[in-house]
PDB file of N, CA, C and O in Angstrom:
ATOM      1  N   UNK A   1      49.019 -43.725  26.043  1.00  0.00           N
ATOM      2  CA  UNK A   1      47.867 -43.277  25.290  1.00  0.00           C
ATOM      3  C   UNK A   1      47.574 -41.812  25.623  1.00  0.00           C
ATOM      4  O   UNK A   1      47.660 -41.414  26.785  1.00  0.00           O
ATOM      5  N   UNK A   2      47.237 -41.032  24.643  1.00  0.00           N
ATOM      6  CA  UNK A   2      46.975 -39.608  24.821  1.00  0.00           C
ATOM      7  C   UNK A   2      45.513 -39.424  25.212  1.00  0.00           C
ATOM      8  O   UNK A   2      44.605 -39.926  24.549  1.00  0.00           O
ATOM      9  N   UNK A   3      45.309 -38.695  26.301  1.00  0.00           N
ATOM     10  CA  UNK A   3      43.962 -38.410  26.764  1.00  0.00           C
ATOM     11  C   UNK A   3      43.501 -37.101  26.133  1.00  0.00           C
ATOM     12  O   UNK A   3      43.916 -36.024  26.560  1.00  0.00           O
ATOM     13  N   UNK A   4      42.643 -37.192  25.118  1.00  0.00           N
ATOM     14  CA  UNK A   4      42.216 -36.010  24.379  1.00  0.00           C
ATOM     15  C   UNK A   4      41.325 -35.096  25.211  1.00  0.00           C
ATOM     16  O   UNK A   4      41.333 -33.881  25.013  1.00  0.00           O
ATOM     17  N   UNK A   5      40.561 -35.658  26.132  1.00  0.00           N
ATOM     18  CA  UNK A   5      39.721 -34.826  26.992  1.00  0.00           C
ATOM     19  C   UNK A   5      40.574 -33.943  27.893  1.00  0.00           C
ATOM     20  O   UNK A   5      40.237 -32.785  28.137  1.00  0.00           O
ATOM     21  N   UNK A   6      41.666 -34.486  28.380  1.00  0.00           N
ATOM     22  CA  UNK A   6      42.578 -33.714  29.230  1.00  0.00           C
ATOM     23  C   UNK A   6      43.188 -32.558  28.438  1.00  0.00           C
ATOM     24  O   UNK A   6      43.257 -31.431  28.928  1.00  0.00           O
ATOM     25  N   UNK A   7      43.626 -32.843  27.222  1.00  0.00           N
ATOM     26  CA  UNK A   7      44.233 -31.804  26.383  1.00  0.00           C
ATOM     27  C   UNK A   7      43.209 -30.733  26.031  1.00  0.00           C
ATOM     28  O   UNK A   7      43.518 -29.543  26.079  1.00  0.00           O
ATOM     29  N   UNK A   8      41.989 -31.143  25.676  1.00  0.00           N
ATOM     30  CA  UNK A   8      40.936 -30.191  25.360  1.00  0.00           C
ATOM     31  C   UNK A   8      40.599 -29.320  26.567  1.00  0.00           C
ATOM     32  O   UNK A   8      40.393 -28.115  26.427  1.00  0.00           O
ATOM     33  N   UNK A   9      40.543 -29.923  27.741  1.00  0.00           N
ATOM     34  CA  UNK A   9      40.249 -29.184  28.969  1.00  0.00           C
ATOM     35  C   UNK A   9      41.341 -28.153  29.264  1.00  0.00           C
ATOM     36  O   UNK A   9      41.040 -27.013  29.618  1.00  0.00           O
ATOM     37  N   UNK A  10      42.584 -28.544  29.122  1.00  0.00           N
ATOM     38  CA  UNK A  10      43.694 -27.618  29.365  1.00  0.00           C
ATOM     39  C   UNK A  10      43.702 -26.480  28.348  1.00  0.00           C
ATOM     40  O   UNK A  10      43.985 -25.336  28.702  1.00  0.00           O
ATOM     41  N   UNK A  11      43.393 -26.785  27.090  1.00  0.00           N
ATOM     42  CA  UNK A  11      43.335 -25.742  26.071  1.00  0.00           C
ATOM     43  C   UNK A  11      42.215 -24.745  26.375  1.00  0.00           C
ATOM     44  O   UNK A  11      42.404 -23.538  26.225  1.00  0.00           O
ATOM     45  N   UNK A  12      41.060 -25.239  26.797  1.00  0.00           N
ATOM     46  CA  UNK A  12      39.956 -24.351  27.146  1.00  0.00           C
ATOM     47  C   UNK A  12      40.294 -23.498  28.366  1.00  0.00           C
ATOM     48  O   UNK A  12      39.925 -22.324  28.421  1.00  0.00           O
ATOM     49  N   UNK A  13      40.990 -24.076  29.341  1.00  0.00           N
ATOM     50  CA  UNK A  13      41.415 -23.300  30.517  1.00  0.00           C
ATOM     51  C   UNK A  13      42.379 -22.192  30.106  1.00  0.00           C
ATOM     52  O   UNK A  13      42.284 -21.067  30.598  1.00  0.00           O
ATOM     53  N   UNK A  14      43.299 -22.507  29.212  1.00  0.00           N
ATOM     54  CA  UNK A  14      44.265 -21.513  28.747  1.00  0.00           C
ATOM     55  C   UNK A  14      43.575 -20.393  27.972  1.00  0.00           C
ATOM     56  O   UNK A  14      43.880 -19.217  28.172  1.00  0.00           O
ATOM     57  N   UNK A  15      42.658 -20.754  27.099  1.00  0.00           N
ATOM     58  CA  UNK A  15      41.922 -19.746  26.332  1.00  0.00           C
ATOM     59  C   UNK A  15      41.097 -18.865  27.251  1.00  0.00           C
ATOM     60  O   UNK A  15      41.062 -17.647  27.075  1.00  0.00           O
ATOM     61  N   UNK A  16      40.433 -19.465  28.227  1.00  0.00           N
ATOM     62  CA  UNK A  16      39.634 -18.680  29.176  1.00  0.00           C
ATOM     63  C   UNK A  16      40.508 -17.755  30.006  1.00  0.00           C
ATOM     64  O   UNK A  16      40.107 -16.633  30.318  1.00  0.00           O
ATOM     65  N   UNK A  17      41.701 -18.219  30.366  1.00  0.00           N
ATOM     66  CA  UNK A  17      42.618 -17.362  31.119  1.00  0.00           C
ATOM     67  C   UNK A  17      42.974 -16.122  30.312  1.00  0.00           C
ATOM     68  O   UNK A  17      42.922 -15.006  30.830  1.00  0.00           O
ATOM     69  N   UNK A  18      43.337 -16.312  29.043  1.00  0.00           N
ATOM     70  CA  UNK A  18      43.722 -15.175  28.215  1.00  0.00           C
ATOM     71  C   UNK A  18      42.537 -14.260  27.919  1.00  0.00           C
ATOM     72  O   UNK A  18      42.723 -13.054  27.758  1.00  0.00           O
ATOM     73  N   UNK A  19      41.322 -14.808  27.845  1.00  0.00           N
ATOM     74  CA  UNK A  19      40.134 -13.983  27.667  1.00  0.00           C
ATOM     75  C   UNK A  19      39.860 -13.142  28.911  1.00  0.00           C
ATOM     76  O   UNK A  19      39.460 -11.983  28.803  1.00  0.00           O
ATOM     77  N   UNK A  20      40.071 -13.718  30.080  1.00  0.00           N
ATOM     78  CA  UNK A  20      39.803 -13.002  31.331  1.00  0.00           C
ATOM     79  C   UNK A  20      40.875 -11.977  31.657  1.00  0.00           C
ATOM     80  O   UNK A  20      40.578 -10.949  32.266  1.00  0.00           O
ATOM     81  N   UNK A  21      42.099 -12.233  31.269  1.00  0.00           N
ATOM     82  CA  UNK A  21      43.224 -11.342  31.561  1.00  0.00           C
ATOM     83  C   UNK A  21      43.577 -10.541  30.307  1.00  0.00           C
ATOM     84  O   UNK A  21      44.583 -10.805  29.649  1.00  0.00           O
ATOM     85  N   UNK A  22      42.747  -9.578  29.996  1.00  0.00           N
ATOM     86  CA  UNK A  22      42.894  -8.824  28.747  1.00  0.00           C
ATOM     87  C   UNK A  22      44.165  -7.970  28.758  1.00  0.00           C
ATOM     88  O   UNK A  22      44.888  -7.919  27.762  1.00  0.00           O
ATOM     89  N   UNK A  23      44.435  -7.307  29.873  1.00  0.00           N
ATOM     90  CA  UNK A  23      45.610  -6.437  29.944  1.00  0.00           C
ATOM     91  C   UNK A  23      46.891  -7.259  29.813  1.00  0.00           C
ATOM     92  O   UNK A  23      47.819  -6.865  29.106  1.00  0.00           O
ATOM     93  N   UNK A  24      46.936  -8.395  30.493  1.00  0.00           N
ATOM     94  CA  UNK A  24      48.107  -9.270  30.391  1.00  0.00           C
ATOM     95  C   UNK A  24      48.294  -9.771  28.965  1.00  0.00           C
ATOM     96  O   UNK A  24      49.410  -9.786  28.446  1.00  0.00           O
ATOM     97  N   UNK A  25      47.183 -10.184  28.327  1.00  0.00           N
ATOM     98  CA  UNK A  25      47.251 -10.690  26.955  1.00  0.00           C
ATOM     99  C   UNK A  25      47.744  -9.615  26.003  1.00  0.00           C
ATOM    100  O   UNK A  25      48.582  -9.882  25.142  1.00  0.00           O
ATOM    101  N   UNK A  26      47.235  -8.411  26.153  1.00  0.00           N
ATOM    102  CA  UNK A  26      47.661  -7.311  25.292  1.00  0.00           C
ATOM    103  C   UNK A  26      49.139  -6.979  25.515  1.00  0.00           C
ATOM    104  O   UNK A  26      49.884  -6.795  24.553  1.00  0.00           O
ATOM    105  N   UNK A  27      49.564  -6.904  26.773  1.00  0.00           N
ATOM    106  CA  UNK A  27      50.964  -6.591  27.067  1.00  0.00           C
ATOM    107  C   UNK A  27      51.896  -7.683  26.536  1.00  0.00           C
ATOM    108  O   UNK A  27      52.948  -7.385  25.971  1.00  0.00           O
ATOM    109  N   UNK A  28      51.511  -8.931  26.717  1.00  0.00           N
ATOM    110  CA  UNK A  28      52.335 -10.035  26.225  1.00  0.00           C
ATOM    111  C   UNK A  28      52.428 -10.015  24.704  1.00  0.00           C
ATOM    112  O   UNK A  28      53.503 -10.215  24.139  1.00  0.00           O
ATOM    113  N   UNK A  29      51.299  -9.773  24.046  1.00  0.00           N
ATOM    114  CA  UNK A  29      51.296  -9.724  22.581  1.00  0.00           C
ATOM    115  C   UNK A  29      52.181  -8.597  22.066  1.00  0.00           C
ATOM    116  O   UNK A  29      52.969  -8.791  21.141  1.00  0.00           O
ATOM    117  N   UNK A  30      52.049  -7.423  22.666  1.00  0.00           N
ATOM    118  CA  UNK A  30      52.871  -6.294  22.223  1.00  0.00           C
ATOM    119  C   UNK A  30      54.355  -6.524  22.520  1.00  0.00           C
ATOM    120  O   UNK A  30      55.211  -6.116  21.736  1.00  0.00           O
ATOM    121  N   UNK A  31      54.660  -7.165  23.631  1.00  0.00           N
ATOM    122  CA  UNK A  31      56.064  -7.460  23.950  1.00  0.00           C
ATOM    123  C   UNK A  31      56.662  -8.429  22.930  1.00  0.00           C
ATOM    124  O   UNK A  31      57.813  -8.277  22.521  1.00  0.00           O
ATOM    125  N   UNK A  32      55.886  -9.410  22.528  1.00  0.00           N
ATOM    126  CA  UNK A  32      56.379 -10.367  21.532  1.00  0.00           C
ATOM    127  C   UNK A  32      56.564  -9.682  20.185  1.00  0.00           C
ATOM    128  O   UNK A  32      57.556  -9.921  19.497  1.00  0.00           O
ATOM    129  N   UNK A  33      55.617  -8.834  19.806  1.00  0.00           N
ATOM    130  CA  UNK A  33      55.716  -8.137  18.519  1.00  0.00           C
ATOM    131  C   UNK A  33      56.922  -7.199  18.497  1.00  0.00           C
ATOM    132  O   UNK A  33      57.669  -7.181  17.519  1.00  0.00           O
ATOM    133  N   UNK A  34      57.122  -6.420  19.562  1.00  0.00           N
ATOM    134  CA  UNK A  34      58.237  -5.475  19.572  1.00  0.00           C
ATOM    135  C   UNK A  34      59.587  -6.168  19.680  1.00  0.00           C
ATOM    136  O   UNK A  34      60.609  -5.579  19.330  1.00  0.00           O
ATOM    137  N   UNK A  35      59.611  -7.406  20.158  1.00  0.00           N
ATOM    138  CA  UNK A  35      60.888  -8.112  20.235  1.00  0.00           C
ATOM    139  C   UNK A  35      61.456  -8.421  18.852  1.00  0.00           C
ATOM    140  O   UNK A  35      62.653  -8.677  18.720  1.00  0.00           O
ATOM    141  N   UNK A  36      60.614  -8.399  17.823  1.00  0.00           N
ATOM    142  CA  UNK A  36      61.097  -8.628  16.470  1.00  0.00           C
ATOM    143  C   UNK A  36      61.716  -7.375  15.846  1.00  0.00           C
ATOM    144  O   UNK A  36      62.474  -7.472  14.882  1.00  0.00           O
ATOM    145  N   UNK A  37      61.395  -6.201  16.393  1.00  0.00           N
ATOM    146  CA  UNK A  37      61.883  -4.949  15.823  1.00  0.00           C
ATOM    147  C   UNK A  37      63.191  -4.468  16.439  1.00  0.00           C
ATOM    148  O   UNK A  37      63.988  -3.822  15.758  1.00  0.00           O
ATOM    149  N   UNK A  38      63.421  -4.764  17.688  1.00  0.00           N
ATOM    150  CA  UNK A  38      64.663  -4.322  18.323  1.00  0.00           C
ATOM    151  C   UNK A  38      65.217  -5.448  19.184  1.00  0.00           C
ATOM    152  O   UNK A  38      64.478  -6.169  19.855  1.00  0.00           O
ATOM    153  N   UNK A  39      66.537  -5.577  19.145  1.00  0.00           N
ATOM    154  CA  UNK A  39      67.180  -6.598  19.956  1.00  0.00           C
ATOM    155  C   UNK A  39      67.663  -5.981  21.258  1.00  0.00           C
ATOM    156  O   UNK A  39      68.181  -4.865  21.253  1.00  0.00           O
ATOM    157  N   UNK A  40      67.505  -6.681  22.364  1.00  0.00           N
ATOM    158  CA  UNK A  40      67.962  -6.123  23.639  1.00  0.00           C
ATOM    159  C   UNK A  40      69.482  -6.083  23.722  1.00  0.00           C
ATOM    160  O   UNK A  40      70.168  -6.927  23.145  1.00  0.00           O
ATOM    161  N   UNK A  41      69.998  -5.104  24.439  1.00  0.00           N
ATOM    162  CA  UNK A  41      71.433  -4.968  24.640  1.00  0.00           C
ATOM    163  C   UNK A  41      71.727  -4.928  26.135  1.00  0.00           C
ATOM    164  O   UNK A  41      70.895  -4.497  26.934  1.00  0.00           O
ATOM    165  N   UNK A  42      72.909  -5.379  26.497  1.00  0.00           N
ATOM    166  CA  UNK A  42      73.299  -5.388  27.902  1.00  0.00           C
ATOM    167  C   UNK A  42      73.432  -3.963  28.435  1.00  0.00           C
ATOM    168  O   UNK A  42      73.273  -3.732  29.634  1.00  0.00           O
ATOM    169  N   UNK A  43      73.718  -3.022  27.563  1.00  0.00           N
ATOM    170  CA  UNK A  43      73.892  -1.631  27.996  1.00  0.00           C
ATOM    171  C   UNK A  43      72.587  -1.040  28.531  1.00  0.00           C
ATOM    172  O   UNK A  43      72.620  -0.055  29.268  1.00  0.00           O
ATOM    173  N   UNK A  44      71.450  -1.618  28.177  1.00  0.00           N
ATOM    174  CA  UNK A  44      70.165  -1.107  28.644  1.00  0.00           C
ATOM    175  C   UNK A  44      69.933  -1.393  30.124  1.00  0.00           C
ATOM    176  O   UNK A  44      69.125  -0.720  30.763  1.00  0.00           O
ATOM    177  N   UNK A  45      70.622  -2.371  30.668  1.00  0.00           N
ATOM    178  CA  UNK A  45      70.404  -2.790  32.055  1.00  0.00           C
ATOM    179  C   UNK A  45      71.289  -1.958  32.980  1.00  0.00           C
ATOM    180  O   UNK A  45      72.504  -1.879  32.797  1.00  0.00           O
ATOM    181  N   UNK A  46      70.664  -1.348  33.964  1.00  0.00           N
ATOM    182  CA  UNK A  46      71.402  -0.581  34.965  1.00  0.00           C
ATOM    183  C   UNK A  46      71.556  -1.466  36.207  1.00  0.00           C
ATOM    184  O   UNK A  46      70.644  -1.562  37.029  1.00  0.00           O
ATOM    185  N   UNK A  47      72.715  -2.109  36.331  1.00  0.00           N
ATOM    186  CA  UNK A  47      72.926  -3.072  37.396  1.00  0.00           C
ATOM    187  C   UNK A  47      72.978  -2.408  38.769  1.00  0.00           C
ATOM    188  O   UNK A  47      72.660  -3.050  39.771  1.00  0.00           O
ATOM    189  N   UNK A  48      73.367  -1.149  38.834  1.00  0.00           N
ATOM    190  CA  UNK A  48      73.389  -0.441  40.115  1.00  0.00           C
ATOM    191  C   UNK A  48      71.973  -0.322  40.684  1.00  0.00           C
ATOM    192  O   UNK A  48      71.760  -0.527  41.879  1.00  0.00           O
ATOM    193  N   UNK A  49      71.020   0.007  39.835  1.00  0.00           N
ATOM    194  CA  UNK A  49      69.632   0.120  40.274  1.00  0.00           C
ATOM    195  C   UNK A  49      69.082  -1.247  40.664  1.00  0.00           C
ATOM    196  O   UNK A  49      68.364  -1.367  41.657  1.00  0.00           O
ATOM    197  N   UNK A  50      69.412  -2.276  39.891  1.00  0.00           N
ATOM    198  CA  UNK A  50      68.924  -3.616  40.205  1.00  0.00           C
ATOM    199  C   UNK A  50      69.444  -4.108  41.553  1.00  0.00           C
ATOM    200  O   UNK A  50      68.697  -4.714  42.322  1.00  0.00           O
ATOM    201  N   UNK A  51      70.711  -3.852  41.840  1.00  0.00           N
ATOM    202  CA  UNK A  51      71.240  -4.285  43.130  1.00  0.00           C
ATOM    203  C   UNK A  51      70.624  -3.484  44.268  1.00  0.00           C
ATOM    204  O   UNK A  51      70.425  -4.018  45.359  1.00  0.00           O
ATOM    205  N   UNK A  52      70.316  -2.201  44.029  1.00  0.00           N
ATOM    206  CA  UNK A  52      69.649  -1.404  45.055  1.00  0.00           C
ATOM    207  C   UNK A  52      68.264  -1.965  45.342  1.00  0.00           C
ATOM    208  O   UNK A  52      67.877  -2.094  46.503  1.00  0.00           O
ATOM    209  N   UNK A  53      67.520  -2.296  44.304  1.00  0.00           N
ATOM    210  CA  UNK A  53      66.195  -2.888  44.492  1.00  0.00           C
ATOM    211  C   UNK A  53      66.286  -4.215  45.227  1.00  0.00           C
ATOM    212  O   UNK A  53      65.449  -4.518  46.077  1.00  0.00           O
ATOM    213  N   UNK A  54      67.299  -5.002  44.902  1.00  0.00           N
ATOM    214  CA  UNK A  54      67.436  -6.299  45.537  1.00  0.00           C
ATOM    215  C   UNK A  54      67.771  -6.130  47.018  1.00  0.00           C
ATOM    216  O   UNK A  54      67.249  -6.866  47.855  1.00  0.00           O
ATOM    217  N   UNK A  55      68.632  -5.174  47.349  1.00  0.00           N
ATOM    218  CA  UNK A  55      68.987  -4.945  48.742  1.00  0.00           C
ATOM    219  C   UNK A  55      67.791  -4.451  49.541  1.00  0.00           C
ATOM    220  O   UNK A  55      67.619  -4.823  50.702  1.00  0.00           O
ATOM    221  N   UNK A  56      66.964  -3.614  48.922  1.00  0.00           N
ATOM    222  CA  UNK A  56      65.811  -3.067  49.629  1.00  0.00           C
ATOM    223  C   UNK A  56      64.691  -4.081  49.794  1.00  0.00           C
ATOM    224  O   UNK A  56      63.851  -3.932  50.682  1.00  0.00           O
ATOM    225  N   UNK A  57      64.663  -5.100  48.964  1.00  0.00           N
ATOM    226  CA  UNK A  57      63.576  -6.071  49.046  1.00  0.00           C
ATOM    227  C   UNK A  57      63.885  -7.216  50.005  1.00  0.00           C
ATOM    228  O   UNK A  57      63.011  -8.037  50.284  1.00  0.00           O
ATOM    229  N   UNK A  58      65.109  -7.282  50.511  1.00  0.00           N
ATOM    230  CA  UNK A  58      65.445  -8.352  51.444  1.00  0.00           C
ATOM    231  C   UNK A  58      64.732  -8.119  52.766  1.00  0.00           C
ATOM    232  O   UNK A  58      64.717  -6.994  53.266  1.00  0.00           O
ATOM    233  N   UNK A  59      64.137  -9.167  53.344  1.00  0.00           N
ATOM    234  CA  UNK A  59      63.449  -8.988  54.630  1.00  0.00           C
ATOM    235  C   UNK A  59      64.436  -8.741  55.765  1.00  0.00           C
ATOM    236  O   UNK A  59      65.515  -9.332  55.811  1.00  0.00           O
ATOM    237  N   UNK A  60      64.053  -7.878  56.655  1.00  0.00           N
ATOM    238  CA  UNK A  60      64.885  -7.593  57.816  1.00  0.00           C
ATOM    239  C   UNK A  60      64.541  -8.543  58.942  1.00  0.00           C
ATOM    240  O   UNK A  60      63.378  -8.922  59.083  1.00  0.00           O
ATOM    241  N   UNK A  61      65.518  -8.943  59.754  1.00  0.00           N
ATOM    242  CA  UNK A  61      65.212  -9.829  60.873  1.00  0.00           C
ATOM    243  C   UNK A  61      64.362  -9.101  61.915  1.00  0.00           C
ATOM    244  O   UNK A  61      64.612  -7.939  62.234  1.00  0.00           O
ATOM    245  N   UNK A  62      63.373  -9.789  62.429  1.00  0.00           N
ATOM    246  CA  UNK A  62      62.462  -9.207  63.421  1.00  0.00           C
ATOM    247  C   UNK A  62      62.713  -9.886  64.754  1.00  0.00           C
ATOM    248  O   UNK A  62      62.722 -11.114  64.843  1.00  0.00           O
ATOM    249  N   UNK A  63      62.917  -9.087  65.782  1.00  0.00           N
ATOM    250  CA  UNK A  63      63.077  -9.681  67.114  1.00  0.00           C
ATOM    251  C   UNK A  63      61.759  -9.504  67.875  1.00  0.00           C
ATOM    252  O   UNK A  63      61.164  -8.426  67.868  1.00  0.00           O
ATOM    253  N   UNK A  64      61.325 -10.558  68.515  1.00  0.00           N
ATOM    254  CA  UNK A  64      60.044 -10.553  69.216  1.00  0.00           C
ATOM    255  C   UNK A  64      60.202 -10.297  70.698  1.00  0.00           C
ATOM    256  O   UNK A  64      59.254 -10.505  71.456  1.00  0.00           O
ATOM    257  N   UNK A  65      61.366  -9.853  71.138  1.00  0.00           N
ATOM    258  CA  UNK A  65      61.567  -9.669  72.573  1.00  0.00           C
ATOM    259  C   UNK A  65      61.070  -8.330  73.059  1.00  0.00           C
ATOM    260  O   UNK A  65      61.171  -8.028  74.248  1.00  0.00           O
TER     261      UNK A  65
END
């Protein structure tokens, strides 16, 4: 059986989230709109930079001695 109160509550939570997060909502909306105008290409991704970022974000081992 479908609990309509649960669905209504979740919908209201989602709407309130998008109302409170205006910058996120605007960025997401614009990203979705622009995705219809241009298709992404693999050439746009710079894998050298991505691997550098990944290497720099790895935690270093800490010795407590």
